[in-house]
C-alpha positions in Angstrom: 81.4 46.7 141.1 80.6 43.2 139.7 77.0 44.3 139.3 78.1 47.3 137.3 80.3 45.0 135.2 77.2 43.0 134.3 75.4 46.2 133.3 78.4 47.3 131.3 78.6 44.0 129.4 74.9 44.4 128.5 75.2 48.0 127.3 78.8 48.5 126.1 77.9 48.1 122.4 75.2 50.8 122.6 77.5 53.9 123.0 77.6 53.4 126.7 80.6 53.7 129.1 81.1 53.3 132.8 83.9 55.2 134.5 84.3 54.2 138.1 86.2 56.7 140.2 87.5 55.5 143.5 88.2 58.4 145.9 91.0 57.6 148.3 93.7 60.0 149.4 96.1 57.1 149.7 95.6 56.3 146.0 96.4 53.0 144.4 97.7 51.5 147.7 94.3 51.8 149.2 91.7 51.8 146.4 93.6 49.5 144.0 92.7 46.4 146.0 88.9 47.0 145.3 89.5 47.2 141.6 91.9 44.2 141.7 89.3 42.1 143.5 86.8 42.4 140.6 87.7 41.7 137.0 86.4 44.9 135.5 86.6 45.8 131.8 85.2 49.3 132.2 87.3 52.3 133.0 88.5 52.8 136.5 90.3 55.8 138.0 91.4 56.9 141.5 90.8 60.4 142.6 93.2 61.2 145.4 92.1 64.8 145.7 88.3 64.0 145.8 87.7 66.4 143.0 84.6 64.5 141.8 82.8 64.8 145.1 83.7 68.5 145.2 82.4 69.2 141.7 79.1 67.5 142.2 78.6 67.9 145.9 78.4 64.1 146.4 78.5 62.5 149.8 77.6 58.8 149.4 79.3 56.0 147.7 78.5 54.8 145.2 77.1 57.7 143.3 76.1 57.9 139.6 76.4 60.7 137.1 74.8 60.4 133.7 76.7 62.4 131.1 75.4 62.4 127.5 77.4 62.6 124.3 77.6 66.4 124.4 79.1 66.3 127.9 75.9 67.4 129.7 75.1 66.0 133.1 71.6 64.4 132.7 71.2 63.0 136.2 73.0 62.8 139.5 72.1 60.0 142.0 73.7 58.9 145.2 73.6 55.3 146.5 73.6 53.9 143.0 73.9 50.2 143.5 73.2 48.0 140.5 70.7 46.0 142.6 69.6 45.3 146.2 72.7 43.9 148.0 72.5 42.2 151.5 74.7 43.9 154.1 74.7 42.4 157.6 71.2 42.2 158.8 69.9 44.6 156.2 70.5 45.7 152.6 71.5 48.6 150.4 70.5 49.7 147.0 67.3 49.1 145.0 66.3 47.1 141.9 65.1 50.3 140.2 68.3 52.0 139.2 69.7 49.5 136.7 66.4 49.5 134.6 66.5 53.3 134.6 70.1 53.2 133.2 69.0 50.7 130.5 66.0 52.9 129.6 68.2 56.0 129.3 70.7 54.1 127.0 68.0 52.8 124.7 65.6 55.8 124.8 68.2 58.6 125.2 66.6 62.1 125.5 63.1 60.5 125.5 63.8 58.5 128.7 61.6 59.6 131.5 64.6 59.2 133.8 66.6 61.9 132.1 66.5 65.2 134.0 66.4 68.6 132.3 69.2 71.1 133.0 66.9 72.9 135.5 66.2 69.6 137.3 69.9 68.8 137.5 70.7 72.2 138.9 67.7 71.9 141.4 68.7 68.5 142.6 72.4 69.1 143.1 72.8 68.6 146.9 73.4 72.0 148.6 76.2 72.1 151.1 75.8 73.4 154.6 78.1 76.2 155.7 80.0 73.7 157.8 80.4 71.4 154.8 81.6 74.3 152.7 84.3 75.0 155.2 85.2 71.3 155.7 86.0 70.8 152.0 89.1 73.1 151.7 90.2 72.1 155.2 90.1 68.4 154.1 92.1 69.3 150.9 94.7 71.0 153.1 95.1 67.7 154.8 95.6 66.0 151.4 98.1 68.6 150.4 100.2 68.1 153.6 100.0 64.3 153.2 101.4 64.6 149.7 104.2 66.8 151.1 105.1 64.1 153.5 103.7 65.7 156.7 101.2 63.2 158.0 100.9 64.9 161.3 99.7 68.2 159.8 97.5 66.2 157.4 95.7 64.5 160.2 95.3 67.8 162.0 93.4 69.2 159.0 91.4 66.0 158.5 90.3 66.1 162.1 89.3 69.7 161.8 87.4 68.9 158.6 85.5 66.1 160.4 84.5 68.5 163.2 
């Protein structure tokens, strides 16, 4: 998140906004610490029902969605780190994504990184039949957790994982 804060500071005056959506069923109690640890000035939300991953068939964190001024999705990427980050004995991310974001903000529709509507549709990750079944099963777990029945919630979460 600090890397995306740097990108936001560089681009915020160019009609650019970052909206970070933490997806955690336990809400602020679980995801809030991540936001509190980084002094962020861009918009942050917590999605307790995982609606965003459902809408765009996302699996990996972080993921990036480019949405233009007309509300059209122009690109969907998973593993959208702001740069290469060392993790243990390896690393995650690339140094390619942030320059692509900069190009899109400055070039708009003319950026070679912008996808056409057909490309966006083609590149949306397709769910397997098991993943299709797991999604509502997971959401039943979320429902029962909100209703105060953690035992039943865990039952549905375990079924969704299987």
